[in-house]
N, CA, C and O atoms as a printed pandas DataFrame, in Angstrom:
     atom_number atom_name residue_name chain_id  residue_number  x_coord  y_coord  z_coord
0              1         N          MET        A               1  105.231   84.721  116.628
1              2        CA          MET        A               1  104.991   86.149  116.370
2              3         C          MET        A               1  105.222   86.966  115.395
3              4         O          MET        A               1  106.325   86.993  114.848
4              5         N          LYS        A               2  104.274   87.710  115.053
5              6        CA          LYS        A               2  104.286   88.751  114.420
6              7         C          LYS        A               2  105.250   90.234  114.661
7              8         O          LYS        A               2  105.702   90.792  115.661
8              9         N          LYS        A               3  105.282   90.510  113.239
9             10        CA          LYS        A               3  105.990   92.103  113.791
10            11         C          LYS        A               3  105.883   92.810  112.600
11            12         O          LYS        A               3  105.881   92.230  111.515
12            13         N          GLY        A               4  105.775   94.275  112.738
13            14        CA          GLY        A               4  105.246   95.256  111.711
14            15         C          GLY        A               4  105.726   96.911  112.503
15            16         O          GLY        A               4  105.618   97.438  113.611
16            17         N          ILE        A               5  106.284   97.254  111.165
17            18        CA          ILE        A               5  106.812   98.468  111.313
18            19         C          ILE        A               5  105.117   99.506  111.027
19            20         O          ILE        A               5  104.232   99.107  110.270
20            21         N          ILE        A               6  105.049  100.632  111.717
21            22        CA          ILE        A               6  104.471  101.533  111.238
22            23         C          ILE        A               6  105.141  102.674  109.913
23            24         O          ILE        A               6  106.107  103.437  109.947
24            25         N          ASN        A               7  104.282  102.409  108.966
25            26        CA          ASN        A               7  105.084  103.268  107.636
26            27         C          ASN        A               7  104.387  104.811  107.840
27            28         O          ASN        A               7  104.977  105.829  107.477
28            29         N          ARG        A               8  103.179  104.823  108.411
29            30        CA          ARG        A               8  102.508  105.992  108.073
30            31         C          ARG        A               8  101.164  106.060  108.868
31            32         O          ARG        A               8  100.802  105.198  109.668
32            33         N          PHE        A               9  100.517  107.118  108.571
33            34        CA          PHE        A               9   99.143  107.501  109.482
34            35         C          PHE        A               9   98.487  108.181  107.882
35            36         O          PHE        A               9   99.077  108.951  107.123
36            37         N          GLU        A              10   96.825  107.477  107.693
37            38        CA          GLU        A              10   96.094  107.895  106.617
38            39         C          GLU        A              10   95.047  107.949  107.409
39            40         O          GLU        A              10   94.456  106.915  107.722
40            41         N          GLY        A              11   94.626  109.279  107.893
41            42        CA          GLY        A              11   93.201  109.360  108.356
42            43         C          GLY        A              11   93.258  108.767  109.752
43            44         O          GLY        A              11   94.018  109.240  110.597
44            45         N          ASP        A              12   92.385  107.638  110.026
45            46        CA          ASP        A              12   91.977  106.827  111.166
46            47         C          ASP        A              12   92.858  105.218  111.206
47            48         O          ASP        A              12   92.898  104.295  112.019
48            49         N          LEU        A              13   93.460  105.472  109.945
49            50        CA          LEU        A              13   94.592  104.300  109.922
50            51         C          LEU        A              13   95.897  104.450  109.924
51            52         O          LEU        A              13   96.459  105.442  109.460
52            53         N          ALA        A              14   96.566  103.324  110.527
53            54        CA          ALA        A              14   98.130  103.088  110.648
54            55         C          ALA        A              14   98.340  102.141  109.138
55            56         O          ALA        A              14   97.764  101.177  108.632
56            57         N          VAL        A              15   98.828  102.514  108.984
57            58        CA          VAL        A              15   99.702  101.433  107.325
58            59         C          VAL        A              15  100.745  100.827  107.765
59            60         O          VAL        A              15  101.736  101.548  107.884
60            61         N          ILE        A              16  100.873   99.626  108.078
61            62        CA          ILE        A              16  102.046   98.882  108.741
62            63         C          ILE        A              16  102.605   97.857  107.907
63            64         O          ILE        A              16  101.846   97.060  107.355
64            65         N          GLU        A              17  103.837   97.789  107.755
65            66        CA          GLU        A              17  104.668   97.420  106.755
66            67         C          GLU        A              17  104.928   95.809  107.763
67            68         O          GLU        A              17  105.163   95.987  108.958
68            69         N          PHE        A              18  104.880   94.424  107.283
69            70        CA          PHE        A              18  105.057   93.079  107.647
70            71         C          PHE        A              18  105.632   92.895  106.395
71            72         O          PHE        A              18  105.063   92.667  105.328
72            73         N          ASN        A              19  107.007   93.036  106.669
73            74        CA          ASN        A              19  108.370   92.293  105.271
74            75         C          ASN        A              19  107.915   93.215  104.254
75            76         O          ASN        A              19  108.310   94.381  104.279
76            77         N          ASP        A              20  107.196   92.841  103.446
77            78        CA          ASP        A              20  107.278   93.510  102.533
78            79         C          ASP        A              20  105.583   93.577  101.986
79            80         O          ASP        A              20  105.294   93.884  100.830
80            81         N          THR        A              21  104.828   93.321  102.767
81            82        CA          THR        A              21  103.191   93.449  102.743
82            83         C          THR        A              21  102.551   94.733  103.518
83            84         O          THR        A              21  102.340   94.733  104.731
84            85         N          MET        A              22  102.210   96.060  102.464
85            86        CA          MET        A              22  101.538   96.719  103.736
86            87         C          MET        A              22  100.019   96.400  104.263
87            88         O          MET        A              22   99.139   95.981  103.511
88            89         N          LYS        A              23   99.869   96.609  105.400
89            90        CA          LYS        A              23   98.281   96.078  105.537
90            91         C          LYS        A              23   97.814   97.409  106.841
91            92         O          LYS        A              23   98.460   97.872  107.781
92            93         N          ASP        A              24   96.264   97.716  106.275
93            94        CA          ASP        A              24   95.871   98.776  106.920
94            95         C          ASP        A              24   95.385   98.472  108.516
95            96         O          ASP        A              24   94.803   97.410  108.737
96            97         N          ILE        A              25   95.604   99.313  109.497
97            98        CA          ILE        A              25   94.993   99.003  110.816
98            99         C          ILE        A              25   93.987  100.136  111.322
99           100         O          ILE        A              25   93.894  101.205  110.718
100          101         N          PRO        A              26   93.369   99.893  112.265
101          102        CA          PRO        A              26   92.499  100.827  112.874
102          103         C          PRO        A              26   93.647  101.803  113.762
103          104         O          PRO        A              26   94.459  101.156  114.424
104          105         N          LYS        A              27   93.748  103.190  113.807
105          106        CA          LYS        A              27   94.459  103.750  114.360
106          107         C          LYS        A              27   93.978  103.470  116.001
107          108         O          LYS        A              27   94.870  103.542  116.846
108          109         N          ALA        A              28   92.688  103.177  116.415
109          110        CA          ALA        A              28   92.099  103.018  117.694
110          111         C          ALA        A              28   92.674  101.790  118.239
111          112         O          ALA        A              28   92.903  101.773  119.448
112          113         N          THR        A              29   92.990  100.580  117.409
113          114        CA          THR        A              29   93.500   99.404  118.355
114          115         C          THR        A              29   94.763   99.480  118.365
115          116         O          THR        A              29   95.278   98.382  118.573
116          117         N          LEU        A              30   95.997  100.907  118.131
117          118        CA          LEU        A              30   97.058  100.740  118.683
118          119         C          LEU        A              30   97.411  101.264  119.931
119          120         O          LEU        A              30   96.630  102.128  120.330
120          121         N          PRO        A              31   98.399  100.990  120.708
121          122        CA          PRO        A              31   98.659  101.979  121.698
122          123         C          PRO        A              31   99.200  103.261  121.109
123          124         O          PRO        A              31   99.858  103.711  120.171
124          125         N          LYS        A              32   98.187  103.758  122.785
125          126        CA          LYS        A              32   98.360  105.884  122.182
126          127         C          LYS        A              32   99.180  106.305  121.815
127          128         O          LYS        A              32   99.220  107.102  120.878
128          129         N          GLU        A              33  100.505  105.704  122.742
129          130        CA          GLU        A              33  101.604  106.315  121.948
130          131         C          GLU        A              33  102.315  106.171  120.967
131          132         O          GLU        A              33  103.270  106.875  120.640
132          133         N          ALA        A              34  101.660  104.738  120.144
133          134        CA          ALA        A              34  102.247  104.839  118.846
134          135         C          ALA        A              34  102.419  106.041  118.251
135          136         O          ALA        A              34  101.825  107.075  118.553
136          137         N          ASP        A              35  103.782  105.814  116.833
137          138        CA          ASP        A              35  104.101  106.951  116.359
138          139         C          ASP        A              35  104.690  106.028  115.107
139          140         O          ASP        A              35  104.770  104.812  114.931
140          141         N          ILE        A              36  104.980  106.936  114.496
141          142        CA          ILE        A              36  105.210  106.673  112.854
142          143         C          ILE        A              36  106.626  105.825  112.972
143          144         O          ILE        A              36  106.691  106.218  114.136
144          145         N          GLY        A              37  107.596  105.170  112.855
145          146        CA          GLY        A              37  108.548  104.147  112.550
146          147         C          GLY        A              37  109.050  103.185  113.719
147          148         O          GLY        A              37  110.122  102.591  113.839
148          149         N          ASP        A              38  107.803  103.231  114.632
149          150        CA          ASP        A              38  107.771  101.805  115.777
150          151         C          ASP        A              38  107.490  100.666  115.314
151          152         O          ASP        A              38  106.693  100.172  114.516
152          153         N          VAL        A              39  108.275  100.365  115.950
153          154        CA          VAL        A              39  108.072   98.674  115.398
154          155         C          VAL        A              39  107.012   97.576  116.372
155          156         O          VAL        A              39  107.407   96.996  117.384
156          157         N          LEU        A              40  105.912   97.488  115.924
157          158        CA          LEU        A              40  104.971   96.760  116.871
158          159         C          LEU        A              40  105.183   95.016  116.777
159          160         O          LEU        A              40  105.784   94.399  115.897
160          161         N          ILE        A              41  104.463   94.456  118.015
161          162        CA          ILE        A              41  104.592   92.990  118.039
162          163         C          ILE        A              41  103.130   92.793  118.058
163          164         O          ILE        A              41  102.344   93.416  118.771
164          165         N          PHE        A              42  102.888   92.026  117.352
165          166        CA          PHE        A              42  101.398   91.370  117.762
166          167         C          PHE        A              42  101.298   90.208  118.401
167          168         O          PHE        A              42  101.452   89.240  117.657
168          169         N          PRO        A              43  101.067   89.931  119.663
169          170        CA          PRO        A              43  101.209   88.496  120.192
170          171         C          PRO        A              43   99.544   88.176  120.751
171          172         O          PRO        A              43   99.086   88.388  121.874
172          173         N          GLY        A              44   98.969   87.696  119.745
173          174        CA          GLY        A              44   97.925   87.077  119.875
174          175         C          GLY        A              44   96.921   88.130  120.073
175          176         O          GLY        A              44   97.740   88.952  119.661
176          177         N          ASP        A              45   95.862   88.875  120.335
177          178        CA          ASP        A              45   94.877   89.985  120.237
178          179         C          ASP        A              45   95.578   91.360  120.294
179          180         O          ASP        A              45   95.202   92.367  119.695
180          181         N          LYS        A              46   96.855   91.233  121.256
181          182        CA          LYS        A              46   97.118   92.349  121.672
182          183         C          LYS        A              46   98.055   93.102  120.794
183          184         O          LYS        A              46   98.139   92.545  119.699
184          185         N          ILE        A              47   98.837   94.244  120.894
185          186        CA          ILE        A              47   99.535   94.946  119.999
186          187         C          ILE        A              47  100.455   95.612  120.761
187          188         O          ILE        A              47   99.938   96.480  121.464
188          189         N          ILE        A              48  101.871   95.484  120.883
189          190        CA          ILE        A              48  102.372   95.897  121.941
190          191         C          ILE        A              48  103.839   97.022  120.843
191          192         O          ILE        A              48  104.096   96.817  119.657
192          193         N          ILE        A              49  104.318   97.793  121.479
193          194        CA          ILE        A              49  105.322   98.601  120.726
194          195         C          ILE        A              49  106.747   97.504  121.430
195          196         O          ILE        A              49  106.927   96.989  122.533
196          197         N          ASP        A              50  107.584   97.519  120.066
197          198        CA          ASP        A              50  108.843   97.222  120.421
198          199         C          ASP        A              50  109.903   98.104  121.135
199          200         O          ASP        A              50  110.956   97.665  120.671
200          201         N          THR        A              51  110.187   98.990  121.907
201          202        CA          THR        A              51  111.211  100.077  122.145
202          203         C          THR        A              51  112.443   99.242  122.034
203          204         O          THR        A              51  113.402  100.000  121.894
204          205         N          LYS        A              52  112.721   98.291  122.037
205          206        CA          LYS        A              52  114.106   98.394  121.925
206          207         C          LYS        A              52  114.591   98.045  120.222
207          208         O          LYS        A              52  115.511   98.506  119.547
208          209         N          LYS        A              53  113.834   97.321  120.000
209          210        CA          LYS        A              53  113.986   97.662  118.263
210          211         C          LYS        A              53  114.024   98.736  118.137
211          212         O          LYS        A              53  115.092   99.348  118.143
212          213         N          LYS        A              54  112.755   99.355  117.966
213          214        CA          LYS        A              54  113.035  100.814  117.422
214          215         C          LYS        A              54  114.513  101.345  117.824
215          216         O          LYS        A              54  115.369  101.616  116.982
216          217         N          ALA        A              55  114.677  101.445  119.084
217          218        CA          ALA        A              55  116.102  102.557  119.403
218          219         C          ALA        A              55  117.278  101.857  118.418
219          220         O          ALA        A              55  118.210  102.535  117.985
220          221         N          LYS        A              56  117.108  100.214  118.067
221          222        CA          LYS        A              56  118.465   99.941  117.390
222          223         C          LYS        A              56  118.048  100.487  115.668
223          224         O          LYS        A              56  118.869  101.074  114.962
224          225         N          LEU        A              57  116.753  100.180  115.258
225          226        CA          LEU        A              57  116.872  100.762  113.933
226          227         C          LEU        A              57  117.102  101.793  113.816
227          228         O          LEU        A              57  117.818  102.145  112.879
228          229         N          LYS        A              58  116.583  102.717  114.730
229          230        CA          LYS        A              58  117.035  104.425  114.744
230          231         C          LYS        A              58  118.779  104.369  115.012
231          232         O          LYS        A              58  119.645  104.866  114.292
232          233         N          GLN        A              59  118.902  103.842  115.882
233          234        CA          GLN        A              59  120.605  103.878  115.984
234          235         C          GLN        A              59  121.338  103.210  114.532
235          236         O          GLN        A              59  122.434  103.708  114.274
236          237         N          GLU        A              60  120.987  102.451  113.849
237          238        CA          GLU        A              60  121.207  101.846  112.546
238          239         C          GLU        A              60  120.990  103.022  111.209
239          240         O          GLU        A              60  121.697  103.196  110.217
240          241         N          ILE        A              61  119.935  103.602  111.569
241          242        CA          ILE        A              61  119.551  105.128  110.836
242          243         C          ILE        A              61  120.534  105.811  110.264
243          244         O          ILE        A              61  120.829  106.123  109.110
244          245         N          GLU        A              62  121.193  106.056  111.843
245          246        CA          GLU        A              62  122.058  107.522  112.121
246          247         C          GLU        A              62  123.040  107.089  111.899
247          248         O          GLU        A              62  123.845  108.012  112.024
248          249         N          ASP        A              63  123.764  105.819  111.506
249          250        CA          ASP        A              63  124.727  105.330  111.820
250          251         C          ASP        A              63  124.747  105.354  109.615
251          252         O          ASP        A              63  125.666  105.717  108.881
252          253         N          LEU        A              64  123.991  105.061  109.409
253          254        CA          LEU        A              64  123.846  105.159  107.856
254          255         C          LEU        A              64  124.078  106.316  107.758
255          256         O          LEU        A              64  125.228  106.604  107.428
256          257         N          MET        A              65  123.248  107.261  107.964
257          258        CA          MET        A              65  123.631  109.171  107.409
258          259         C          MET        A              65  124.716  109.402  107.866
259          260         O          MET        A              65  125.397  110.002  107.035
260          261         N          GLU        A              66  125.256  109.215  108.836
261          262        CA          GLU        A              66  126.608  109.628  108.889
262          263         C          GLU        A              66  127.425  109.073  108.106
263          264         O          GLU        A              66  128.368  109.824  107.857
264          265         N          GLU        A              67  127.503  107.782  107.449
265          266        CA          GLU        A              67  128.287  107.480  106.928
266          267         C          GLU        A              67  127.835  108.035  105.384
267          268         O          GLU        A              67  128.685  107.817  104.520
268          269         N          LEU        A              68  126.621  108.715  104.943
269          270        CA          LEU        A              68  126.662  109.245  103.692
270          271         C          LEU        A              68  127.026  110.374  103.647
271          272         O          LEU        A              68  127.623  110.827  102.670
272          273         N          PHE        A              69  126.776  110.967  104.559
273          274        CA          PHE        A              69  127.335  112.837  104.558
274          275         C          PHE        A              69  128.892  112.879  105.484
275          276         O          PHE        A              69  129.430  113.901  105.909
276          277         N          ASP        A              70  129.214  111.968  105.579
277          278        CA          ASP        A              70  130.590  112.053  106.602
278          279         C          ASP        A              70  131.510  112.424  105.358
279          280         O          ASP        A              70  131.470  111.743  104.333
280          281         N          ASP        A              71  132.383  113.587  105.497
281          282        CA          ASP        A              71  133.222  114.109  104.096
282          283         C          ASP        A              71  134.314  114.600  104.956
283          284         O          ASP        A              71  135.303  115.135  104.454
């Protein structure tokens, strides 16, 4: 199953990062609530937001930020 992360939006396109590859996908094909940083799962023709993975990544980033700025 293919997974990607929304890197940014450019006009009507969402730039999705798949490992080290970027791909443009029309925003209209994404779930309405999709936002930058969301982890997307592509099972067949559907696109689903992986809310558990997004929460995990967010926590990892917050932990790294805390380590960097903890003095």
